[in-house]
C-alpha positions as CSV (number, residue, x, y, z in Angstrom):
1,M,-29.4,101.9,-137.8
2,V,-25.8,101.3,-136.6
3,Q,-24.6,103.4,-133.7
4,I,-20.9,104.1,-133.1
5,P,-19.9,104.1,-129.4
6,L,-18.9,107.5,-128.1
7,E,-16.0,106.1,-126.1
8,C,-14.2,105.2,-129.3
9,G,-11.4,107.6,-130.2
10,P,-11.7,110.0,-133.2
11,M,-9.6,107.8,-135.4
12,V,-11.6,104.7,-134.7
13,R,-14.9,106.6,-135.2
14,H,-13.7,107.9,-138.6
15,F,-12.6,104.4,-139.7
16,L,-16.0,102.9,-138.7
17,V,-17.8,105.6,-140.6
18,F,-15.7,104.8,-143.7
19,L,-16.5,101.1,-143.4
20,L,-20.2,101.8,-143.2
21,A,-20.0,104.0,-146.3
22,V,-18.2,101.4,-148.3
23,A,-20.7,98.7,-147.2
24,F,-23.6,101.0,-148.3
25,V,-22.0,101.6,-151.8
26,L,-21.3,97.9,-152.3
27,T,-24.9,97.0,-151.4
28,S,-26.3,99.5,-153.8
29,C,-24.0,98.4,-156.6
30,S,-25.0,94.8,-156.0
31,K,-28.7,95.6,-156.3
32,N,-28.1,97.7,-159.4
33,A,-26.1,94.9,-161.0
34,K,-28.8,92.4,-160.3
35,H,-31.4,94.7,-161.9
36,E,-29.3,95.2,-165.0
37,T,-28.7,91.5,-165.5
38,S,-32.4,90.7,-165.5
39,S,-33.3,93.7,-167.7
40,E,-35.2,92.8,-170.9
41,D,-33.8,95.9,-172.6
42,S,-30.2,94.5,-172.6
43,L,-29.0,91.8,-175.0
44,G,-25.9,91.2,-172.8
45,F,-23.5,90.2,-175.5
46,H,-19.9,91.0,-174.5
47,T,-16.4,90.4,-175.6
48,T,-13.0,91.8,-174.6
49,S,-9.7,93.1,-176.0
50,S,-6.3,93.2,-174.4
51,A,-2.6,93.7,-175.0
52,Y,0.3,92.3,-173.0
53,V,3.9,91.2,-173.1
54,R,4.6,87.5,-172.5
55,E,8.0,86.7,-171.0
56,D,9.4,83.6,-172.7
57,K,12.6,81.8,-171.8
58,D,14.9,83.9,-174.1
59,S,12.7,86.7,-175.4
60,W,9.5,88.7,-175.1
61,A,6.4,88.2,-177.2
62,Y,4.1,91.1,-177.9
63,V,0.5,89.8,-177.8
64,T,-2.8,91.4,-178.8
65,E,-6.3,89.9,-178.2
66,N,-9.0,91.7,-180.1
67,G,-12.7,90.9,-179.9
68,S,-15.6,92.6,-181.6
69,F,-19.2,92.2,-182.7
70,H,-20.8,93.0,-186.1
71,Y,-24.3,92.6,-187.5
72,K,-24.7,91.5,-191.1
73,E,-27.7,90.9,-193.3
74,V,-27.0,88.0,-195.6
75,L,-28.4,87.2,-199.1
76,G,-29.9,83.9,-199.9
77,D,-30.3,82.0,-203.3
78,K,-33.1,84.3,-204.5
79,G,-31.1,87.5,-204.0
80,T,-33.2,88.6,-201.0
81,Y,-32.0,88.9,-197.4
82,E,-32.3,85.5,-195.8
83,A,-30.9,86.1,-192.3
84,V,-29.5,88.7,-189.9
85,L,-26.4,87.4,-188.3
86,L,-24.5,88.6,-185.3
87,L,-20.8,87.9,-185.8
88,E,-18.3,87.6,-182.9
89,E,-14.7,87.9,-184.1
90,N,-11.7,87.2,-181.9
91,Y,-8.1,87.5,-183.1
92,H,-5.0,86.5,-181.2
93,N,-1.7,87.8,-182.7
94,E,1.8,87.7,-181.3
95,N,5.2,88.8,-182.5
96,T,8.7,88.1,-181.1
97,P,11.4,90.7,-181.9
98,G,14.1,89.1,-184.1
99,I,11.7,86.5,-185.5
100,E,9.9,87.4,-188.8
101,G,6.2,87.0,-189.1
102,M,3.1,87.6,-187.0
103,R,1.7,84.4,-185.5
104,G,-2.1,84.5,-185.6
105,D,-5.1,82.6,-184.4
106,A,-8.7,83.6,-185.4
107,T,-12.1,82.4,-184.4
108,V,-15.5,83.7,-185.7
109,K,-18.9,82.7,-184.3
110,A,-22.1,83.5,-186.1
111,W,-25.5,83.6,-184.4
112,T,-29.0,84.0,-186.0
113,L,-31.1,86.6,-184.2
114,T,-34.4,85.0,-183.4
115,S,-35.7,88.1,-181.6
116,P,-34.2,91.3,-180.3
117,H,-33.2,89.5,-177.1
118,Q,-32.4,85.9,-178.3
119,R,-29.8,84.4,-180.6
120,E,-29.0,80.9,-181.8
121,M,-25.6,79.6,-182.7
122,R,-25.3,79.1,-186.5
123,W,-21.7,78.2,-187.1
124,T,-18.1,78.6,-185.8
125,A,-15.0,78.9,-188.0
126,H,-11.4,78.8,-186.9
127,E,-8.2,79.5,-188.9
128,K,-4.5,80.2,-188.3
129,A,-5.1,83.7,-189.5
130,N,-4.4,87.3,-188.4
131,E,-7.6,89.1,-189.4
132,G,-10.9,88.7,-191.1
133,E,-13.8,90.5,-192.8
134,V,-17.1,90.1,-194.5
135,R,-16.7,89.9,-198.3
136,D,-20.3,90.0,-199.7
137,L,-21.4,86.3,-199.6
138,F,-18.3,85.2,-197.7
139,F,-16.4,85.7,-194.5
140,R,-12.7,85.9,-195.5
141,F,-9.8,85.1,-193.1
142,A,-6.4,86.5,-194.0
143,A,-3.1,84.9,-192.8
144,W,-0.3,87.4,-193.4
145,G,2.6,86.2,-195.5
146,C,6.0,86.1,-193.9
147,C,9.3,86.7,-195.7
148,D,8.6,85.6,-199.3
149,S,5.4,83.7,-198.6
150,P,2.1,85.2,-200.0
151,N,-0.9,86.0,-197.9
152,V,-3.4,83.1,-197.6
153,Y,-7.1,84.0,-197.8
154,T,-9.8,81.5,-196.7
155,Y,-13.4,82.0,-197.7
156,Y,-16.4,80.7,-195.7
157,N,-20.0,80.8,-196.8
158,M,-21.8,83.3,-194.6
159,L,-25.0,81.3,-194.3
160,S,-23.7,77.8,-193.7
161,G,-20.2,78.5,-192.3
162,K,-18.7,76.0,-194.8
163,K,-15.1,76.5,-195.8
164,I,-14.9,76.9,-199.6
165,Y,-12.0,78.7,-201.3
166,V,-8.3,79.1,-200.4
167,T,-6.5,81.7,-202.4
168,N,-3.5,84.0,-202.4
169,S,-5.5,86.9,-203.9
170,D,-9.1,88.1,-204.4
171,L,-11.6,85.8,-206.1
172,L,-12.5,86.4,-209.7
173,E,-16.3,86.9,-209.9
174,V,-18.0,85.8,-213.1
175,R,-21.5,87.0,-213.4
176,G,-23.9,85.1,-215.7
177,K,-27.6,85.3,-216.7
178,G,-30.2,85.7,-214.0
179,I,-30.3,87.4,-210.6
180,G,-29.2,86.4,-207.2
181,P,-26.0,84.7,-205.9
182,L,-26.6,81.5,-207.8
183,S,-26.1,83.4,-211.1
184,V,-22.4,84.0,-210.1
185,R,-19.4,81.8,-210.4
186,F,-16.1,82.3,-208.6
187,V,-12.5,81.4,-209.6
188,G,-9.8,81.1,-206.9
189,F,-6.2,80.1,-207.1
190,G,-3.7,79.6,-204.3
191,Y,-1.0,77.8,-202.4
192,D,-2.2,76.9,-198.9
193,I,1.1,77.8,-197.2
194,V,-0.5,77.6,-193.8
195,N,-2.1,74.2,-193.8
196,N,-0.7,72.4,-196.9
197,R,2.9,73.6,-197.5
198,G,4.6,71.7,-200.4
199,H,1.4,70.9,-202.3
200,D,0.9,72.4,-205.8
201,P,-1.3,75.4,-206.0
202,V,-5.0,74.7,-206.7
203,L,-7.4,76.3,-209.1
204,Q,-11.0,76.3,-207.8
205,Y,-14.2,77.0,-209.7
206,G,-17.7,77.0,-208.2
207,T,-20.5,79.0,-206.6
208,Y,-20.8,80.8,-203.3
209,K,-22.1,77.5,-201.8
210,D,-19.7,74.9,-203.1
211,I,-16.7,74.2,-205.4
212,S,-17.7,72.2,-208.5
213,Q,-14.1,71.6,-209.8
214,K,-10.6,71.8,-208.5
215,V,-7.4,71.5,-210.5
216,S,-3.8,71.5,-209.2
217,I,-1.2,73.1,-211.5
218,H,2.3,71.8,-211.4
219,S,4.7,74.4,-212.8
220,G,8.0,73.8,-211.0
221,K,7.7,77.4,-209.7
222,D,8.5,78.2,-206.0
223,Y,5.6,79.0,-203.7
224,Y,6.5,82.7,-203.5
225,E,6.1,83.1,-207.3
226,T,2.3,83.8,-207.1
227,P,0.7,84.2,-210.6
228,E,-2.1,86.5,-211.7
229,V,-5.5,84.9,-212.4
230,L,-7.7,86.5,-215.1
231,G,-11.0,85.7,-216.9
232,D,-10.8,86.1,-220.7
233,A,-14.0,86.5,-222.8
234,N,-15.2,88.6,-225.7
235,G,-11.8,90.0,-226.3
236,K,-11.5,91.3,-222.7
237,S,-9.4,90.2,-219.7
238,E,-10.7,90.9,-216.2
239,K,-9.0,90.3,-212.8
240,F,-12.0,90.9,-210.5
241,H,-15.3,91.0,-212.3
242,L,-16.1,89.3,-215.6
243,D,-19.6,90.0,-217.1
244,L,-21.1,87.1,-219.0
245,S,-24.7,88.1,-218.5
246,D,-25.4,87.9,-222.3
247,S,-23.9,84.4,-222.8
248,P,-23.5,81.1,-220.9
249,F,-20.6,80.4,-218.6
250,T,-18.1,80.1,-221.4
251,F,-14.7,81.8,-221.0
252,V,-11.0,81.1,-220.5
253,I,-9.2,81.1,-217.1
254,V,-5.7,82.5,-217.6
255,V,-3.0,81.9,-215.0
256,L,-0.2,84.3,-215.9
257,Y,3.2,84.0,-214.3
258,S,5.8,86.8,-214.0
259,A,8.2,85.3,-216.6
260,G,5.4,85.5,-219.2
261,S,4.4,81.9,-219.1
262,E,0.6,81.4,-219.1
263,V,-1.8,78.6,-218.6
264,R,-5.1,78.8,-220.5
265,I,-8.0,76.7,-219.3
266,P,-11.3,76.9,-221.1
267,V,-14.6,76.8,-219.3
268,E,-17.5,75.8,-221.6
269,N,-21.1,75.9,-220.5
270,D,-20.0,76.0,-216.8
271,V,-17.6,73.1,-217.0
272,I,-13.8,73.3,-217.0
273,R,-12.4,71.5,-220.0
274,L,-8.9,70.3,-219.1
275,E,-8.4,68.4,-222.4
276,K,-8.5,71.8,-224.2
277,A,-6.1,73.6,-221.9
278,A,-3.0,75.2,-223.3
279,L,0.2,74.7,-221.2
280,P,3.8,75.8,-221.4
281,R,6.4,73.1,-221.7
282,G,6.9,71.3,-218.3
283,Y,3.5,72.3,-216.9
284,S,0.8,69.8,-216.0
285,L,-2.7,69.8,-214.6
286,Q,-4.3,67.3,-212.2
287,P,-8.0,67.1,-211.2
288,E,-8.5,67.3,-207.4
289,N,-11.3,65.8,-205.4
């Protein structure tokens, strides 16, 4: 026990009492913190968010840093849940007044939960994007378009973390016979303004695990003239979901531009048939690796 000399003045005694009280509180907090760190009841997964103004040479930049966690059960090939993933999402966005557009940088990390208290790194994905979200079998990043540029969406496989589709709109989902993710095909179309400006837009066809065929479409259109992509079968045209459960993967991909021009590309028995495509004058198709 610490004794305070009586000969000290009232002000000194009060100050010493204050210091002793602070020391006691800090010691208690330190003990509690050590106890919480070693607790088996806490997973201890943490992330942060912040907002600040950065002073550049001639302007200010408004910056946000947003981090969050999400749990997600993910389907495998057989249509049953294959894994429970913990996703850590971090988004850095900044805007400078007087300059159009929001500059973004996004990183997502996925862990497999091996027990309530342990996790193993499964994959990491990074894009020049502003936001992201889980879209069924995919994690989708979104880079917001600036001025006349369209949004750019990048799709990653949730199980493997493999980058697959790059589009300017939602994927067209084509459902065939059978059950589970492997009975579904996807059609994507887009200009990759973020990473490949100047390249012709690319039509992509494949599964949730990989792209089987890619075709660039040269139309002479500007990048901001984003067409609509449809699936045409049995007298119906669909933008989001095409049901082929009673037939093989045989349908027509229609790329429809605002001026009324359309590109029609047949898919027969799950294979794009470029030699049977119908094109307006001046358009051309080129297979991509």
